[in-house]
N, C-alpha and C positions, 0 to 999 in steps of 0.2 A: 504494499499499500504506500504509494508515493504521494505526498502532499506538496502542493505548490507553496511558496513562501507565505502567501496570503492565507491559504487554507491552514497552514501550520499555526499561524498566529491566532486564527479563530479557534482552533482546537485547543491550543495552549490556554487561552482565556477561559474556555468552557471547562477544561480539566481542573483549572485552579479553583473553580466554583461548582463542583459536581452537585447536581440536583437543584441548584440555586438559579434564579432568573438572572441572565446576563442581558442587560438591555442592548438594544440595537445601537444606542448612542455610545455605550462602552465599547462595543465591538468596532464601531467606526473610529472612535478615538484611538483605539489600539492600532488600527490600520492606517491612521493618518501619517505614520512614518513612512509608509510605502510611497513609491513614486506617484501612483494615482489612487486616491482614496475611492473605494467602491461606492457606487450609488446604491440606493435601496434595492433595486432589482439585481444588481451585481452581487450584493451581499446574500440575497435569497438564492441565487444561482450557486454561489460558493457553498452555502449550507447544504443545498440539495446534493451537490457532488460529494461533500464530505460524508453525508449520511450513507451514501452507497459504499463508501470506503470503510465506515465504522461498523456497519451491520454485521459483517462476518466476525467482528471482534466482540460482538454482544453488546454493542452500545448504539444508542440512538440519540438524535437531537430532536426535541419537541419544541415547536413554536408556540409562543404565547402571543396570540394575535395582536399586532400593532405595538407590542412591548419589547419582545426579545426571544431568547432561546434558553432551553435547559438541556443539559446532558444527563441522560439516564442509561442505566443498564437495562437491556432487554430482558423481560421476565418470560420464562418458558410457560 
């Protein structure tokens, strides 16, 4: 599972706060160091791609509509 630098920063932020809501604003602030800060749609696209990569590891990212994301372990 290879992550892009932007995806790695998103995952790092979510892992530092497992189960807790990480706001979209916090994620964008974390990514502001990147050459181009992602738009709302680009952030959503990154999260969609990350979800595909994390599913085999037993992890998922759940969206909280309009607020942010949470990292969860997939329950069987």
